[in-house]
C-alpha positions in Angstrom: -61.7 31.8 17.0 -63.5 31.6 20.3 -63.6 35.1 21.9 -62.6 33.8 25.3 -59.3 32.9 23.7 -59.0 36.0 21.7 -59.6 38.1 24.8 -57.3 36.1 27.1 -54.9 38.5 28.8 -56.1 41.4 26.8 -58.2 43.8 28.8 -56.6 42.8 32.0 -53.3 44.2 30.7 -51.5 41.6 32.7 -47.8 41.2 33.1 -46.7 44.6 31.8 -42.9 45.0 31.5 -40.3 46.6 29.3 -37.4 45.2 27.4 -34.8 47.3 29.0 -33.0 46.0 32.1 -34.5 48.5 34.5 -38.1 47.7 33.7 -39.6 44.9 35.7 -42.8 43.1 34.8 -45.9 44.3 36.8 -49.4 42.9 37.2 -52.1 45.3 36.4 -54.9 42.8 36.6 -56.7 44.4 39.5 -56.8 48.0 38.0 -60.2 49.3 37.2 -60.3 50.2 33.5 -62.6 53.2 34.2 -59.8 55.0 35.9 -56.9 53.7 34.0 -54.9 55.2 32.5 -54.9 58.6 34.0 -51.1 59.7 34.0 -48.0 59.5 31.8 -46.7 56.7 34.1 -49.9 54.7 33.4 -49.5 55.3 29.6 -45.7 54.2 29.8 -46.8 51.0 31.7 -49.3 50.2 29.0 -46.6 50.8 26.4 -44.1 48.6 28.2 -46.5 45.8 28.2 -46.4 45.7 24.4 -42.6 45.2 24.4 -43.0 42.3 26.8 -44.0 39.5 24.2 -41.1 40.6 21.9 -38.4 40.0 24.5 -36.4 36.8 25.0 -38.2 34.4 27.4 -38.7 30.7 27.1 -42.3 30.9 28.5 -43.7 33.8 26.6 -41.1 35.8 24.6 -41.1 35.3 20.9 -37.5 36.2 20.6 -36.4 33.6 23.0 -33.0 31.9 21.8 -34.4 28.6 22.6 -36.7 26.1 20.7 -39.5 28.5 21.9 -38.1 31.4 19.8 -38.6 32.2 16.1 -34.9 32.5 15.3 -34.2 28.9 16.5 -37.2 27.4 14.7 -37.0 29.3 11.3 -33.1 28.9 11.1 -33.6 25.2 11.7 -35.7 24.9 8.5 -32.5 26.0 6.6 -28.8 25.0 6.4 -28.1 27.2 9.3 -29.2 24.9 12.0 -30.0 21.3 12.4 -30.6 18.8 15.2 -31.4 15.2 16.2 -34.7 15.6 18.0 -37.8 17.9 18.3 -38.4 21.0 16.2 -34.7 21.3 15.2 -34.8 17.9 13.5 -38.4 18.0 12.1 -38.1 21.6 11.0 -34.8 20.7 9.2 -36.7 18.1 7.2 -39.8 20.3 6.7 -41.8 17.7 8.5 -44.2 20.3 9.7 -47.3 19.0 11.4 -50.4 20.7 12.8 -50.2 18.3 15.8 -46.7 19.6 16.6 -46.9 22.3 19.1 -43.4 23.2 18.4 -44.5 24.4 15.2 -48.0 25.8 16.0 -47.2 27.4 19.3 -46.2 30.8 18.1 -49.6 31.4 16.9 -52.0 30.2 19.7 -49.9 28.6 22.3 -50.1 25.1 23.7 -53.0 22.9 24.6 -52.3 23.4 28.3 -51.5 27.1 28.0 -53.2 28.6 25.0 -52.6 32.2 26.3 -48.8 31.6 25.5 -49.3 32.2 21.8 -48.8 35.5 20.2 -51.8 36.4 18.1 -53.8 37.3 21.3 -50.9 39.9 22.1 -51.8 41.7 18.8 -55.5 42.0 20.1 -54.2 43.4 23.4 -52.2 46.1 21.5 -55.3 47.0 19.6 -57.1 47.7 22.9 -54.1 49.3 24.3 -54.1 51.9 21.4 -57.8 52.5 22.0 -57.2 53.1 25.9 -54.3 55.5 25.2 -56.5 57.4 22.6 -59.2 57.8 25.2 -56.9 58.9 27.9 -56.5 62.4 29.1 -52.8 62.9 28.8 -51.3 65.3 26.4 -51.3 64.7 22.7 -47.6 64.6 22.5 -47.6 61.7 25.0 -50.2 60.0 23.1 -48.7 60.2 19.8 -45.4 58.7 20.9 -47.1 56.0 23.0 -49.3 55.0 20.1 -46.4 54.9 17.8 -44.5 52.5 19.9 -47.5 50.2 20.3 -48.1 50.2 16.6 -44.6 49.4 16.0 -44.8 46.5 18.3 -48.0 45.4 16.7 -46.6 45.7 13.2 -43.5 43.8 14.2 -45.4 40.8 15.9 -47.9 40.8 13.0 -45.1 40.6 10.5 -43.3 37.8 12.4 -46.6 35.8 12.5 -47.4 36.5 8.8 -43.9 35.5 7.8 -44.5 32.1 9.6 -48.1 31.2 8.8 -49.2 33.5 6.2 -52.3 35.8 6.9 -53.6 35.5 10.4 -56.8 36.6 12.4 -56.8 40.3 13.3 -59.7 40.9 15.6 -61.4 44.3 15.0 -61.8 46.8 17.9 -65.5 46.5 17.9 -65.2 42.7 18.4 -62.8 43.0 21.2 -65.0 45.5 23.0 -67.8 42.8 23.1 -65.8 39.8 24.7 -68.9 38.1 25.9 -70.4 37.7 22.4 -68.6 34.7 20.7 -67.8 35.4 17.0 -65.4 33.1 15.1 -63.1 35.2 12.9 -61.6 34.5 9.5 -58.0 35.1 8.6 -57.4 38.3 6.6 -56.6 38.0 2.9 -53.0 38.3 1.8 -53.5 42.0 0.6 -55.3 42.8 3.8 -52.6 41.4 6.0 -49.8 43.3 4.1 -51.8 46.5 4.3 -52.5 46.0 8.0 -48.8 45.7 8.8 -47.7 48.4 6.5 -50.1 50.9 7.9 -48.8 50.2 11.5 -45.3 50.6 10.4 -45.7 53.7 8.4 -47.7 55.4 11.2 -45.2 54.3 13.7 -42.2 55.6 11.7 -43.9 59.0 11.4 -44.2 59.5 15.1 -41.3 57.5 16.6 -38.1 59.4 17.7 -35.0 59.4 15.5 -32.4 56.6 16.4 -30.1 59.1 18.1 -32.9 60.2 20.4 -34.1 56.7 21.2 -33.3 54.8 24.6 -31.5 51.6 23.8 -33.8 48.7 23.4 -36.7 50.9 22.6 -38.2 51.4 19.0 -37.0 54.2 16.7 -38.1 55.4 13.4 -35.4 53.5 11.8 -36.6 50.2 13.3 -40.1 50.8 11.9 -38.8 51.4 8.4 -36.5 48.3 8.8 -39.4 46.0 9.5 -41.1 47.6 6.7 -38.2 46.7 4.5 -38.5 43.1 5.5 -42.2 43.3 4.6 -41.5 44.7 1.2 -38.9 42.2 0.5 -41.4 39.5 1.4 -43.8 40.9 -1.2 -40.9 41.9 -3.8 -42.0 45.4 -3.8 -38.5 46.5 -4.9 -39.2 50.3 -5.3 -40.5 50.5 -1.8 -37.5 48.6 -0.4 -35.2 50.9 -2.1 -36.9 54.1 -0.9 -37.1 52.8 2.7 -33.5 51.9 2.7 -32.6 55.4 1.4 -34.8 56.8 4.3 -32.5 55.0 6.9 -29.3 55.8 5.0 -30.2 59.4 4.8 -30.6 59.5 8.8 -26.8 59.6 8.8 -26.8 57.8 12.1 -25.8 54.2 11.3 -22.5 52.8 9.9 -20.9 49.4 9.4 -18.9 48.4 12.4 -15.4 47.4 11.5 -15.4 44.6 14.0 -18.2 42.0 13.0 -17.4 39.6 15.9 -17.4 42.4 18.5 -21.1 43.2 18.0 -21.8 40.0 19.9 -19.5 40.7 22.8 -20.9 41.3 26.3 -21.7 45.0 25.6 -21.2 44.9 21.8 -24.7 45.7 20.7 -25.3 48.4 23.2 -22.1 50.3 22.0 -22.5 49.6 18.3 -23.8 52.1 15.7 -24.7 49.3 13.3 -27.4 47.9 15.5 -30.8 49.2 14.6 -32.5 47.2 17.4 -31.5 44.6 20.1 -33.3 43.0 22.9 -31.4 43.8 26.2 -30.8 40.8 28.4 -29.8 40.2 32.0 -29.0 37.4 34.4 -32.3 38.0 36.2 -34.3 36.7 33.3 -36.3 39.9 32.8 -35.3 39.3 29.2 -33.4 36.0 28.6 -30.6 35.0 26.3 -29.8 31.4 26.8 -28.0 30.7 23.4 -24.9 29.3 25.0 -27.1 26.9 26.9 -28.7 25.8 23.7 -25.5 25.2 21.5 -22.6 24.4 23.7 -22.0 20.7 24.6 -22.1 19.7 28.3 -18.4 18.9 28.3 -17.4 22.2 26.6 -14.8 24.0 28.9 -14.9 26.2 30.9 -18.8 26.2 30.9 -20.9 24.0 28.8 -24.7 23.7 28.0 -27.2 21.3 26.5 -26.1 21.0 22.8 -29.6 21.1 21.6 -28.7 22.2 18.1 -25.8 22.2 15.6 -25.1 24.0 12.3 -24.3 22.1 9.2 -21.1 21.2 7.4 -22.9 22.4 4.1 -23.3 25.8 5.7 -19.7 26.0 6.9 -18.3 25.0 3.5 -20.2 27.6 1.8 -18.1 30.4 3.3 -15.0 31.7 1.8 -11.7 30.7 3.3 -10.9 34.0 4.9 -14.4 35.0 5.9 -14.3 36.3 9.5 -18.0 35.5 10.0 -17.3 31.7 9.9 -14.8 32.0 12.7 -17.9 32.2 15.2 -18.8 28.5 14.0 -16.7 26.2 16.4 -15.2 23.5 14.4 -13.0 22.0 17.1 -12.9 22.0 21.0 -11.2 20.1 23.7 -13.6 18.8 26.3 -13.3 18.8 30.1 -11.6 15.4 29.8 -8.9 16.5 27.6 -10.4 14.9 24.4 -10.3 17.0 21.3 -13.4 16.9 18.9 -13.3 18.1 15.4 -14.7 17.3 11.9 -12.4 14.2 11.6 -13.4 13.0 15.2 -16.8 14.7 15.7 -18.2 12.7 18.5 -21.9 13.4 18.9 -21.8 17.2 19.3 -20.4 18.3 16.0 -21.2 15.4 13.7 -24.0 17.3 11.9 -22.0 20.5 11.7 -20.0 23.0 13.8 -21.2 24.7 17.0 -23.2 27.9 16.0 -22.1 29.9 18.9 -21.7 33.3 17.3 -22.1 35.3 20.5 -19.5 35.7 23.3 -19.1 32.5 25.4 -19.6 34.7 28.6 -17.6 32.0 30.4 -17.9 33.7 33.8 -21.7 33.6 33.8 -23.2 31.9 36.8 -26.4 30.7 35.3 -27.6 29.3 32.1 -28.4 32.8 30.9 -26.1 35.6 29.5 -26.0 39.3 29.4 -25.2 39.3 25.6 -28.1 41.2 24.0 -30.1 39.6 21.3 -29.5 41.6 18.1 -32.5 41.8 15.8 -31.8 44.2 13.0 -28.6 45.8 11.8 -27.6 48.5 9.3 -25.9 45.8 7.2 -29.4 44.6 6.3 -30.2 48.0 4.9 -27.3 48.0 2.6 -27.9 44.4 1.3 -31.5 45.1 1.0 -30.9 48.1 -1.2 -28.5 46.0 -3.4 -31.1 43.5 -4.0 -33.7 46.0 -4.7 -31.6 47.9 -7.1 -30.6 44.8 -9.1 -34.3 43.5 -9.1 -35.7 46.9 -10.1 -33.8 46.9 -13.5 -30.5 44.9 -13.6 -27.3 44.4 -11.5 -25.5 47.6 -11.3 -22.1 49.0 -10.0 -24.1 50.8 -7.2 -25.5 47.3 -6.1 -22.1 45.7 -6.3 -20.5 48.5 -4.3 -23.0 48.0 -1.5 -22.4 44.4 -1.4 -18.6 45.0 -1.3 -18.9 47.1 1.8 -20.2 44.1 3.7 -17.6 41.8 2.0 -14.6 44.1 3.0 -15.8 43.9 6.5 -16.0 40.2 6.3 -12.3 40.2 5.1 -13.0 38.5 1.7 -12.3 39.6 -1.8 -14.5 42.2 -3.5 -16.7 41.1 -6.3 -16.9 42.7 -9.8 -20.0 43.6 -11.8 -18.8 41.7 -14.8 -19.1 38.4 -12.8 -22.6 39.1 -11.6 -24.3 40.8 -14.6 -26.9 38.2 -14.7 -29.8 38.8 -12.4 -30.1 35.1 -11.5 -26.3 35.0 -10.7 -26.6 38.2 -8.6 -29.6 36.9 -6.7 -27.8 33.7 -5.9 -24.8 35.6 -4.6 -27.0 38.0 -2.6 -28.8 35.1 -1.0 -25.6 33.4 0.2 -24.3 36.8 1.4 -27.4 37.2 3.6 -27.1 33.7 5.1 -23.4 34.5 6.0 -24.1 37.8 7.4 -27.3 37.1 9.4 -27.1 33.6 10.5 -28.6 33.0 14.1 -30.0 36.5 14.4 -33.8 37.0 13.5 -34.4 33.8 11.4 -35.2 35.9 8.2 -32.9 33.7 6.0 -35.9 31.3 5.6 -37.8 34.2 4.2 -34.9 34.9 1.9 -34.8 31.6 0.5 -38.5 31.5 0.0 -38.2 34.9 -1.8 -35.8 33.4 -4.3 -37.6 30.2 -4.8 -34.9 28.2 -3.2 -36.5 27.1 0.1 -37.9 23.7 -0.6 -35.1 22.7 -3.1 -32.5 23.7 -0.6 -34.1 21.3 2.0 -34.2 18.4 -0.7 -30.5 19.2 -1.6 -29.4 19.2 2.0 -31.5 16.5 3.5 -33.1 14.5 0.8 -36.3 14.9 2.7 -39.6 13.4 1.4 -41.5 15.7 3.5 -40.4 18.9 1.6 -43.1 20.4 -0.7 -44.2 23.8 -1.8 -46.9 23.9 0.9 -44.0 24.0 3.5 -43.3 27.8 2.7 -45.9 28.5 5.6 -46.2 26.6 8.8 -49.5 24.9 9.9 -51.9 26.2 12.5 -52.9 23.9 15.2 -55.9 21.7 15.0 -57.4 23.7 17.8 -57.2 26.9 16.0 -59.0 25.5 13.1 -61.7 23.8 15.2 -62.5 26.9 17.3 -62.7 28.8 14.0 -65.9 27.0 13.3 -65.5 26.7 9.5 -64.5 30.4 9.0 -60.7 29.8 9.9 -59.2 27.9 7.1 -56.0 25.8 7.7 -53.1 26.4 5.2 -53.0 24.0 2.2 -51.4 20.6 2.7 -52.1 20.4 6.4 -55.7 19.1 6.5 
C-alpha cells in the first residue's frame, strides 16, 4: 500500500477519545512528538485514541449499529438480517463486489475518504505502543497502557481478519520512514493468526481483572474472549477450552436470569454477564442508532428508517417458548391505527420480523439511544467451551450441561446427550443455539456458519442466490487497495 495512505492519521494522533461517556474526542495534531508523551495524562490520551475506532459511530466507528458497522454487514450475510437495497440486500445474496464500498470500506475506507478505513488504525496503534515504550512514565503505567493498546489492536486485527482474511500489518520500521514509499504484502494466514494471538496473550497478561476494570474499558477477560473467537476461527479446540476455563475460573461472571433485560437502558452496565460493551450517549460520543435502522417510520410512539428486517426463516427456527425471539417484533400497529403482521406485512415486515432486540427507548429525543452496544458476553464462554469439548473428542454430558444453562435461561426444554451423541448433530444444534443467542450483537454468527461449513449452503437455501460460492467466505478488497499494492498486495480469490 502507498505509505501516504498507511500513515494517514498515524503520527499525528488525531481525534483521540475514549469509549466511556466522560471521554470527549480531542485533537492532538499540533503536539510536538519530541515532547509528547511526558505525563500519565499524555499516556492516557494516547490509550483513549485506540478505543476511538472501536466505538459506535457512522463516520469512523467499526461498531456502528448502521450499515457502516460490522454487525449490520456481517449479520446481513446470514438469515439474521435481510433488506431490499444496498449492503443488506447484496450481502444477503452474497453478491460481494470489490467495487462496492459498502463491502470494502472497513479495510481502507471510501474513495473520497480513504482514511476512514480501519487498517490504518492498526498502524497508529503500533506507533502508539512505540511512543509509550519510549516515554519516561513509570513501568507500571507503561505496562497497563500497552496492554490496552495491544488489546485494541488485537481486536481490530481480528475483526478485519475475520472479514477479509490476512491483511497488511505495517512493521514499525516502515512506519518510522513515512516518506519512503514501500508497497506491502498481506501477511500469510499463519502470520496473521500469530500476530493477533500474540497481542491478545500479551494484553491478557497485563490488563486488570474484570472486577477492577472501569466499565467500557478492556479487561483480562475481554482479551481472552477475543482469543476464544480467534481459536474458534482456527478450530484449535484445546486452546478454546483452556481460554474458556481461564474466564470461568475468574469467578466474576454469571448468566443473567433476564435475557431481555440486558438490552434495557442500563442493562449492560448493570450486568455481570457482559464482558465488554461500548457505552453510548445522546451526544454521539459513541452512537447507537439501532432503533433508527430497524423501526418503520410509522412505528408508534417513535419510528425510524426501516433499513433492514430479519427473515421469517430465522424466526421460525426458534422453539415456541424461546424468550429470545420475543425481541423480534412480528406485529405492530402504526400511527394511523393499521396493524401489520405476517398475514398483512405491508412493506416493513414482509421479509421478516423487526429485529429490534434492544429497548425501544421511546422517550429518546434524537435518532440515537443510550442503550449500550453489547459485544461479548459470558454466555459465549459457555457455548464455546461446549463446542470445544465436543469437537476435542465427542459430545459429552459436560458439553450438554453447558448448553442447558443457556437453554434454561431462554425458557426452552433442556436437551439430552442421547439425542446429540453424533458430533454432526451436536454441531448443528450448537450452531442454531449460537444464532438464537447472539443475533444482532457482534456479527460473529457468520464466522460460526463458516466454521461449520454451512455459510454458502445456508445462503443458497435461504435465497437461491446464484452469487453464492466458496470464495464468499471472505470479503473483497477494494480495487484501490490492490492497485496501490503494486503487485505485492493480492486480491482474494474470485474477485479479480
